[in-house]
N, CA, C and O of each residue as an XYZ file, in Angstrom:
196
protein
N     107.537    -37.542    -58.006
C     106.384    -37.237    -58.167
C     105.764    -35.800    -57.807
O     105.649    -35.475    -56.626
N     105.290    -34.781    -59.047
C     105.309    -33.694    -58.580
C     103.098    -33.846    -58.281
O     102.331    -34.799    -58.142
N     102.977    -32.776    -58.308
C     101.350    -33.075    -57.703
C     100.388    -33.111    -58.693
O     100.443    -32.068    -59.344
N      99.608    -33.796    -59.051
C      98.575    -33.678    -60.135
C      97.768    -32.880    -60.470
O      97.498    -32.489    -61.605
N      97.126    -32.453    -59.005
C      95.841    -31.678    -58.376
C      95.450    -31.405    -57.194
O      95.181    -32.128    -56.235
N      95.440    -30.228    -57.350
C      94.960    -30.026    -56.024
C      93.317    -29.452    -55.161
O      92.771    -28.350    -55.108
N      92.913    -30.964    -54.526
C      91.406    -30.492    -54.392
C      91.210    -29.698    -53.283
O      91.941    -29.963    -52.329
N      90.367    -28.735    -53.139
C      90.015    -28.208    -52.123
C      88.251    -28.091    -51.644
O      87.380    -27.366    -52.124
N      88.181    -28.897    -50.753
C      87.205    -29.329    -50.201
C      86.382    -28.796    -48.804
O      86.797    -28.497    -47.684
N      85.324    -28.813    -49.271
C      84.357    -27.871    -47.477
C      84.523    -28.951    -46.365
O      85.063    -30.042    -46.181
N      83.697    -27.962    -45.684
C      84.766    -29.240    -44.423
C      83.601    -30.781    -43.994
O      83.702    -31.648    -43.126
N      82.264    -30.460    -45.395
C      81.022    -31.090    -44.512
C      80.835    -31.925    -45.719
O      79.784    -32.441    -46.097
N      81.908    -31.979    -46.225
C      81.648    -32.812    -47.463
C      82.706    -33.841    -47.266
O      83.889    -33.525    -47.142
N      82.127    -35.521    -47.227
C      82.315    -36.642    -47.107
C      83.962    -37.612    -47.608
O      84.095    -38.832    -47.509
N      85.221    -36.449    -48.225
C      86.215    -37.175    -48.975
C      86.430    -38.762    -49.209
O      86.780    -39.283    -50.268
N      86.152    -39.398    -48.017
C      86.627    -40.807    -48.206
C      86.113    -41.440    -48.794
O      86.571    -42.518    -49.174
N      84.482    -40.811    -49.209
C      83.719    -41.287    -50.332
C      84.491    -41.789    -51.742
O      84.812    -42.816    -52.339
N      84.560    -40.270    -51.845
C      85.735    -40.204    -52.747
C      87.073    -40.384    -53.416
O      87.484    -40.286    -54.572
N      87.738    -40.767    -51.917
C      88.970    -41.275    -52.369
C      89.011    -42.837    -52.300
O      89.902    -43.569    -52.731
N      87.770    -43.214    -51.618
C      87.507    -44.901    -52.375
C      87.118    -45.166    -53.303
O      87.361    -46.323    -53.647
N      86.275    -44.277    -54.289
C      86.050    -44.825    -55.261
C      87.341    -44.153    -56.055
O      87.797    -44.952    -56.873
N      87.837    -43.261    -56.032
C      89.007    -43.129    -56.679
C      90.098    -44.240    -56.257
O      90.931    -43.498    -55.738
N      90.436    -45.069    -56.186
C      90.802    -46.224    -56.416
C      92.463    -45.811    -55.438
O      93.600    -45.814    -55.909
N      92.069    -45.515    -54.096
C      94.414    -44.438    -53.652
C      94.546    -45.401    -53.276
O      93.684    -46.183    -52.874
N      95.986    -45.564    -53.352
C      97.257    -46.395    -53.525
C      97.823    -45.966    -51.131
O      98.108    -46.523    -50.071
N      97.594    -44.584    -51.810
C      98.006    -43.684    -50.458
C      97.778    -42.692    -50.013
O      97.539    -41.670    -50.657
N      97.808    -42.803    -48.780
C      96.950    -41.716    -48.274
C      97.419    -40.692    -46.635
O      96.975    -40.577    -45.493
N      98.289    -40.269    -47.263
C      98.859    -39.384    -46.012
C      98.528    -37.968    -45.682
O      98.857    -36.930    -46.256
N      97.192    -38.345    -43.736
C      97.252    -36.918    -43.378
C      97.703    -36.002    -42.688
O      97.362    -36.123    -41.512
N      98.360    -35.083    -42.904
C      98.182    -33.629    -42.137
C      97.699    -32.990    -42.166
O      97.091    -32.603    -43.164
N      97.683    -32.373    -40.794
C      96.777    -30.818    -41.106
C      96.393    -29.958    -41.221
O      95.581    -29.148    -40.775
N      97.407    -30.238    -42.275
C      96.316    -28.681    -43.618
C      95.432    -29.678    -44.155
O      94.255    -29.363    -44.329
N      95.917    -31.095    -44.508
C      94.852    -31.590    -45.257
C      95.150    -33.125    -45.694
O      95.451    -33.851    -44.747
N      95.117    -33.706    -46.909
C      95.393    -34.830    -46.817
C      96.220    -34.675    -48.352
O      95.732    -34.116    -49.334
N      97.388    -35.222    -48.300
C      97.801    -36.002    -49.842
C      97.649    -37.331    -50.097
O      98.339    -38.184    -49.539
N      96.393    -37.694    -51.282
C      95.982    -38.806    -51.739
C      97.481    -39.044    -52.880
O      98.204    -38.282    -53.522
N      97.386    -40.820    -52.622
C      98.326    -41.299    -54.440
C      97.571    -42.802    -54.515
O      96.983    -43.715    -53.935
N      98.309    -42.033    -56.185
C      97.337    -43.578    -57.374
C      99.113    -43.410    -57.890
O      99.962    -42.606    -57.504
N      99.187    -44.364    -58.752
C     100.029    -45.353    -59.432
C     100.630    -43.986    -59.901
O     101.789    -43.663    -59.638
N      99.594    -43.054    -60.752
C     100.704    -41.914    -61.390
C     100.617    -40.886    -61.056
O     101.341    -40.196    -61.774
N      99.983    -40.147    -60.127
C      98.989    -39.339    -59.592
C      99.302    -39.132    -58.621
O      98.944    -39.894    -57.722
N      99.926    -38.270    -58.401
C      99.410    -37.455    -56.895
C      98.637    -36.483    -56.803
O      98.959    -35.435    -57.364
N      96.977    -36.598    -55.814
C      96.698    -35.223    -55.091
C      96.814    -34.612    -53.994
O      97.399    -35.331    -53.184
N      96.540    -33.641    -53.586
C      96.801    -32.402    -51.685
C      94.760    -32.146    -52.205
O      94.166    -31.454    -53.032
N      94.281    -33.351    -50.942
C      93.188    -32.081    -50.791
C      93.497    -32.215    -49.199
O      93.793    -32.950    -48.257
N      93.006    -30.142    -49.938
C      92.851    -29.396    -48.970
C      91.206    -28.817    -48.343
O      90.243    -28.352    -48.952
N      91.435    -29.100    -46.859
C      89.831    -28.662    -46.114
C      89.788    -27.158    -46.160
O      90.778    -26.538    -45.772
N      88.144    -26.170    -46.844
C      88.342    -25.111    -46.432
C      87.758    -25.251    -45.132
O      86.698    -25.838    -44.919
N      88.971    -24.316    -43.669
C      88.048    -24.153    -42.557
C      87.162    -22.984    -42.854
O      86.292    -22.649    -42.050
């Protein structure tokens, strides 16, 4: 599955709230950010340093 979107967030934004409200199925964290996966989409969340 290809990435549906890339979201750039500032460090002070609480992205967990966004994830919960978006009904995420899978969350994979890594050093550059977080990949969130839904049924028919995948999204990369990168953090601004």
